[in-house]
N, C-alpha and C positions, 0 to 999 in steps of 0.2 A: 483131672481133679474136679472139674465142675460136675461131671457125672456122679462121682462119689458123694459130693455134697447134696446133690439132688436126691440120691438114694437114701441118704440119712434123713433128709427132709420128708420124704415119702414115709419112711418108717415112723418118724415123729408124728405125722398126721394119723397114721394107723393107730398108734397107741395114745393119741392125745386124750387128755382127761376130758370126760363129758359126763353130765348128769351126776354131779357130786364128785366123789373121788374115784369113780370107776373109770377104767380105761375103755376106749371104744371097743377093743377086742373082747373085753369082758361083757360089755353091754350086748354085743352081737351074740355071744354065747347065751347070756340070760334070755334074750328074746327067742332064740332058736329053741332053747329048753322049754320055755313057756309055751311056744306054739306046739311043740311035741306033746307036752303034758295035757294041754287043752284038747288036742285031737284024740289022744289016748283015752281021756275021760269022756269023750263023746260030746263035749261042750262046743258052743259056737265060738269061732275064732274071731271075735270082734276086737276092734282097737282097744276098747276099755278092758276087756278080759285079758288080752295079751299085756297091756300096759300095767295092769294090776299085778299080775304074776311076775313080770320082769322088773317091776319097780322103775318104770320109765314113764314120764308124763306123756299124755296123748299127743301133744304138739311136737315133741321130740321123737316120739315113736313112729309117726308117719314118715318122717325123714329117714330114720334108721331102717324101717321096712323097705323103703325104696332102694336104699343102699344094699340091703340083703338080696332083694330081687335082682338088682344089677350085678351083684357078685355071683348069682346063681345058687345062693344058699337057701332061698325060699322061692317057690313058684308063684305065679299070679293068683292061684287059688288059696294062698296062705298055708301051704304045706311045706314042710322041711324037705328039701331035695336030698338025694344021695350025697351030693357034695356038701350039703349042710350038715348031714350026719358025720361025714368025715371031718369037717371042721370041729364039731363038738368032741369027737374022739381025740383029735390032735390037741385041742385046747386042754382037755383033762389030762392027757398023758404027757404032753411036752410043754405047753405054754404056761399052764397054771403052776407047775412046780418051778419053772424058771422064774416067773414073776415073784413067787413066794420066797424063793432063795435070795433074791435081791431087794426084797421089800417094795416091789413095784405094783403089787396087786390091789392097792387101794384098800377100802374098807369092806370089801366083799369077797 
């Protein structure tokens, strides 16, 4: 039973509300999308540029970027990895509709 409670706690941490009403998993998606769009536009992937596009304050963004690197979704050069693109596809196809269905998507 303890293992089940721990798993629920881990899930709660993953979807914990951060930066307003957005869930952490949504913030990860927004950051990955911002990095992709910045790279695609040939712009510099600076903290301020990523933060502006993802609507995440710079102080919180640095922590989130570290988490994304640790998860293998962004590499050390601030590029979205293949795993990061898979995350984005799964988010749009599976997670976003689920969150929307249950009213858990926050305001974005």
